[in-house]
N, C-alpha and C positions, 0 to 999 in steps of 0.2 A: 304645289303644282308639278315641280320637277319629279318628285317621287311618284305621283299618280301617273304621269305620262310614261315613265320608265316601267312601272308595274303593268300598265295596259299593254305596252309593247311586248313585254315578256309573256304575258298571258296569251296574247294572240299568236305569238311564235310557237309556244308550247302546244296549244290546241291544234294548230295547223300541222305541226310535225307529227302529232300523235294520231291523227285521223287515218283510218284505213278504209278501203272500199268494202262494202258489205251488201248483202241482199236485203231488200225491203222487209222480208219476213224475219230478219235477224235483229231488228231494232229492239233494244232493251235499255233499261236504266243504266246497266253497267256499261253499255257501248257509248252512252252519252257522258256519264259522270266518271268513268273509270278507265281511261285509255292506258293508265299505268296502275299497278298495285302499289300502294303506300302502306308499309308495315305500321301496325298500331302497337305502341308500347305505353306503359302506364305513365311514365314521366318523360319530360323533355326539357332541355336547356336551349335557349335561342339567342342569337346575336344578329343585330341589324347593321351591316357595314355601311349602308347608304345614309345612316344617321349622321355620319361625319360630314356629309354635304349639306345638311339642313341648316337653316338659320333660326336660332343658334344651333351649333353642332351638338349632337347628342351621343353619349356613349353609355351603354348599360347592358344588362343581361336580363333575359326573360325566363320564366319557368312555366311549364304547362303540366296539367294533370288530366289524363284521359279517363273520364268517368266510365265510359263504355265505348263500344265500337262507333257510336254515332255522336257522342257529346264530349267536348273538351273545354276546359277552362284554362285561360292563359293570362299572365300578367307580366308586365315589363316595367322596371324602374331605371331611369337614366339620369345622369348628371348633364347639365347644359353648360357649354363653355364657348369661347370664341371660335376655335377651330381655325379655318383659313381666312376668317373675316376679321377685319381690324376695327376696333373701337377705341375711344379715348381711355376708357377704363375697362377692366376685365368683366366679362359676362359670367354671371353665376346663376344657377337655377336648377330646377328639377322637372322631370316629366314622368307621368304615371299613366299607363294604359292598361285597361282591363277588358278582356274579350271573352265571349262565349261562342264557341264554334260548333256547327252542326254539319256532320258528314252524312249525305243521303244514303250512301251505300257502305257496307262493312269494309273496313280497310281501304276505302276509296281515297282518291287524291283530291277530289273536288269538295269544297265546303262553303257554307255561308257563315258569316260572323256578324255579331252585334257588339259594338264597342262603346266604352266610355273612356274619356281621356281628360287629364288635367295637366296644365303646364304653367309654370311660374318662373320668371327670370327678371333680372335687373342689370343695368349697366350705365355707365356715363359715356356720353358722346357729344359731338357738336352737330347742331341741326340749324335749320332755317326757321325763323319766327317772324310773323307779320303783325303790325298794328294797323288795322284798316281805318281807324279814326284819324290817326296821325299820318297815314300813308307812308309808314316807315317799315323797313325790312332789316332784320338783324341776321347776318350770315355768320355761321360758325359759332353760335352761342352754346357754351358748355352747359349741359343739364343732365340730371340724373332721372332715369325713368324706370318704372316698374310695370311689367306686363303680366296679365293673367288671362288664361285660356281655359274654358270649359266646353266640352263638345261630346256629341254622340253621333254614331254613324252605323250604316249597314254596308257590309263589304262581301265580296266573294273572292275565292282564291283557289290556287292549285298547289299541290305538293308533288315532288317526284324524287325518287331515290338517287343518292349520290354514290352509293356503294351497294354491294350485293346483299348485305344483311338488312339494308333499309334503315340502319340506325342513324346515318347521316342523310339529311334531306334538305332540299331548297324549297322555300315557300314564297310564292308571289301573290300579292293581294292588291285590291283596288276597290273603291266604292265612293259613296257620297254621304256627307254628314252636315249637321247644323251645329254652329258654335256661337259662344258669347265671348267677346274679346274686350278686355278692359285695360286701359293704359293710363297711368298717372305720372305726370312729369313735374319735377321739382327744380327750382332755380330759374324760373322764367319771370321776367318783369311783368307787372300788372298791365293788362290790356293787350298783351301779345298772344298770338295763337300759333300753334304748331302747323307747319305746312308740310304735308307728306305727299310727295308727287307720285310715288310708286304704288302706294296702297289705295288705289282709286276705287276698289270694290267695297271698301269699308264705309260705314255710315258715320257722319259727324267727324270727319277727318281733321277738322280745324280746331277741335276742342283740346284744351290742355289736359283735362280729365274727361275721358269719354268711354262709353260702352257701346259696342256694336254687335248686332246679331246678323250673321250671314252664313252662307254655305262654305264648306271646305271639302277638298278632295283628298282623302287619306289614301296612301299607297305605301307599300313596303316590299322589300326583298329580304328575307331572313334565312340564315343558316341554322339548321336544327340538329341537335344531337339527342337521340332517344335512348332511354335506358330503363331498367327495372323490368317488371313482369310484362311479357308479351301477351296481348289479348288474343283470345281464340277467334278465328274467322266467324 
């Protein structure tokens, strides 16, 4: 949610700053989708700095391949770790994202994206568990949990140049997706159920092992370095 709101704010600010007065007879696709020109190179490397603020924190590098002026394939692999968040045991895991991007105009900065993502991580921490039959609550019970995430989403985004050659760019994205989230907890006494107060949007939140289908709001801000052959306009 934090990444999505930040991305929406950036998108709104960029669009408002880039709009210029024009006559009604001058409206075109370029005036809508291309307030700035974003250079198109064959290859790109990306980094997502706000991944360090996610839970769990993510650090990785992405690579893109521009098939032509309109279509780009992008993939990012990240390692997951504690970052600024404290747990009883270290967080370890991976995250993989694959996106196909479509740019309506040649060398335009506006695009649509379809994505698939997978995330898996595990850690040990202390949580609250309740036995409703005994009316008993255990606070601070140490347990080991494994978390799995599969999702797909539709997004839209903007790019704009950070230098004159257009090889360094900033990308802002946001959208809506559907995910499946599975959590398995080990080391919990029989009859006790996990109480998760903050994840209220999930289904079956009291199960020791549960799977939930719900919506998620993907969003990101990435720094891009483009290289290789420059495509013709």
